[in-house]
Residue frames as qw, qx, qy, qz and C-alpha x, y, z in Angstrom:
[[0.691, 0.547, -0.061, 0.469, -6.26, -6.14, -13.68],
 [0.562, -0.567, -0.144, 0.585, -3.29, -4.84, -11.62],
 [0.130, 0.985, -0.023, -0.111, -2.19, -1.24, -12.04],
 [0.767, 0.310, -0.096, 0.554, 1.12, -0.48, -13.65],
 [0.411, -0.814, -0.124, 0.390, 3.21, 1.62, -11.56],
 [0.491, 0.811, -0.023, 0.318, 5.03, 4.60, -13.18],
 [0.257, -0.877, 0.345, -0.213, 7.50, 4.84, -10.20],
 [0.992, -0.025, -0.069, 0.103, 9.49, 1.62, -10.64],
 [0.544, 0.605, -0.307, 0.494, 12.68, 3.58, -10.90],
 [0.356, -0.734, 0.315, -0.486, 12.52, 4.26, -7.24],
 [0.966, -0.256, 0.019, -0.011, 13.25, 0.66, -6.41],
 [0.742, 0.329, -0.230, 0.538, 16.98, 1.34, -7.32],
 [0.114, -0.793, 0.223, -0.556, 17.05, 4.18, -4.69],
 [0.747, -0.215, -0.516, 0.360, 18.99, 3.33, -1.51],
 [0.082, -0.783, 0.135, -0.601, 18.52, 6.32, 0.78],
 [0.223, 0.175, -0.743, 0.606, 19.98, 6.30, 4.36],
 [0.411, -0.594, -0.688, -0.075, 17.23, 5.45, 6.79],
 [0.111, -0.725, 0.126, -0.668, 16.36, 8.38, 9.04],
 [0.362, -0.477, 0.636, -0.487, 16.55, 6.04, 12.08],
 [0.124, 0.060, -0.990, -0.014, 15.73, 2.53, 13.32],
 [0.041, 0.513, 0.798, -0.315, 12.22, 3.47, 14.45],
 [0.056, 0.763, 0.498, 0.409, 9.34, 5.82, 13.72],
 [0.266, 0.158, -0.279, 0.909, 10.60, 9.28, 14.86],
 [0.395, -0.395, -0.105, -0.823, 7.10, 10.65, 15.38],
 [0.817, -0.360, -0.431, -0.129, 6.08, 7.58, 17.46],
 [0.667, -0.007, -0.433, 0.607, 9.24, 7.91, 19.49],
 [0.047, 0.267, -0.194, 0.943, 8.60, 11.56, 20.30],
 [0.532, -0.319, -0.133, -0.773, 4.92, 10.98, 21.21],
 [0.386, -0.229, 0.799, -0.399, 5.36, 7.59, 23.05],
 [0.835, 0.223, 0.037, -0.501, 3.15, 5.78, 20.61],
 [0.564, -0.200, 0.782, 0.175, 3.84, 2.08, 19.56],
 [0.497, 0.471, -0.416, -0.598, 4.07, 0.98, 16.05],
 [0.940, 0.070, 0.291, -0.164, 3.13, -2.37, 14.34],
 [0.786, 0.193, 0.276, 0.519, 5.59, -2.38, 11.36],
 [0.164, -0.707, 0.175, 0.665, 7.90, 0.24, 9.78],
 [0.657, 0.646, 0.317, 0.226, 8.15, 1.67, 6.24],
 [0.394, -0.494, 0.196, 0.750, 11.05, 3.63, 4.67],
 [0.443, 0.827, 0.075, -0.337, 10.54, 6.30, 1.99],
 [0.812, 0.169, 0.339, 0.445, 12.49, 5.51, -1.22],
 [0.335, 0.855, 0.061, 0.392, 13.06, 9.16, -1.88],
 [0.021, -0.798, 0.335, -0.501, 14.50, 10.49, 1.36],
 [0.477, 0.141, -0.796, 0.346, 14.83, 7.52, 3.71],
 [0.444, -0.324, 0.297, -0.781, 12.13, 8.74, 6.21],
 [0.297, -0.103, -0.945, 0.088, 11.18, 5.83, 8.46],
 [0.471, -0.170, 0.146, -0.853, 7.50, 5.87, 9.59],
 [0.380, 0.038, 0.860, -0.339, 5.00, 3.54, 10.99],
 [0.033, -0.168, -0.840, -0.514, 2.58, 1.52, 8.84],
 [0.433, -0.279, -0.251, -0.819, -1.12, 1.97, 8.44],
 [0.701, -0.344, -0.624, -0.033, -1.76, -0.72, 10.96],
 [0.455, -0.141, -0.475, 0.740, -0.21, 1.47, 13.48],
 [0.077, -0.789, -0.497, 0.353, -2.10, 4.30, 15.35],
 [0.118, -0.708, 0.091, 0.691, -0.07, 7.07, 13.87],
 [0.705, 0.557, 0.403, 0.177, 0.16, 5.97, 10.27],
 [0.181, -0.829, 0.167, 0.502, 3.16, 8.13, 9.91],
 [0.407, -0.080, 0.639, 0.647, 4.52, 6.65, 6.59],
 [0.226, 0.642, 0.668, 0.302, 1.34, 7.53, 4.92],
 [0.152, -0.929, -0.181, 0.284, 1.39, 10.97, 6.59],
 [0.387, -0.514, 0.423, 0.638, 4.91, 11.50, 5.20],
 [0.313, 0.296, 0.700, 0.569, 3.61, 10.62, 1.58],
 [0.040, 0.831, 0.553, 0.046, 0.71, 13.00, 2.10],
 [0.263, -0.873, -0.009, 0.412, 2.98, 15.78, 3.17],
 [0.303, -0.550, 0.529, 0.571, 5.85, 15.34, 0.80],
 [0.757, 0.539, -0.064, -0.364, 4.29, 13.53, -2.24],
 [0.002, -0.493, 0.853, 0.171, 7.29, 11.18, -2.28],
 [0.738, 0.144, -0.320, -0.576, 5.70, 8.28, -4.25],
 [0.855, 0.047, -0.512, -0.059, 7.15, 5.04, -3.04],
 [0.420, -0.626, 0.560, -0.344, 8.17, 3.27, 0.23],
 [0.678, 0.132, -0.722, -0.045, 9.36, -0.23, 1.14],
 [0.819, -0.536, -0.199, -0.052, 9.04, -2.42, 4.24],
 [0.149, 0.692, -0.502, 0.497, 11.68, -1.65, 6.84],
 [0.143, -0.747, 0.533, 0.370, 14.15, -3.00, 7.85],
 [0.665, -0.042, 0.712, 0.221, 14.03, -6.04, 5.61],
 [0.206, 0.550, -0.352, -0.728, 12.84, -4.33, 2.47],
 [0.402, 0.102, 0.896, 0.160, 11.16, -7.47, 1.05],
 [0.250, 0.646, 0.649, 0.314, 8.41, -5.42, -0.82],
 [0.126, -0.134, 0.024, 0.983, 7.66, -1.92, -1.94],
 [0.174, 0.701, 0.672, -0.165, 4.47, 0.10, -2.34],
 [0.134, 0.243, 0.250, 0.928, 3.56, 3.08, -4.66],
 [0.094, 0.466, 0.557, -0.681, 1.24, 5.48, -2.99],
 [0.256, 0.392, -0.221, -0.855, 0.48, 7.31, -6.24],
 [0.500, 0.143, -0.681, -0.516, -0.48, 4.28, -8.32],
 [0.728, -0.263, 0.361, -0.520, -1.72, 2.31, -5.35],
 [0.961, 0.176, -0.185, -0.108, 0.14, -0.86, -6.22],
 [0.772, -0.472, 0.331, 0.268, 3.11, -3.04, -5.15],
 [0.266, 0.810, -0.468, -0.233, 6.40, -2.39, -6.99]]
C-alpha cells in the first residue's frame, strides 16, 4: 500500500530556482546525473545517483519536505513521507 503524503500542498509552490545547476557540484568540480529543485526555497541540487547527493543533503539540513525533478518538473518526491507526490 502506497503511503499518503501530508505535504501535497507544496506542489502548488513555484519558487525561483537557485540556478541552472547544482551549486555545490559547480563549486567542487563534481559532475551530476540529474537535478532536483526544493519546492520550499528553490535550491537546485544533484540527485542521489550523483556523487554529492546534494538535494538530499539540502533536505537533511533544512527539513524542507518536498522536491521535484528539474528542470522539467515532471514528478515530485516527499522526503518526509518517502513517496511521490
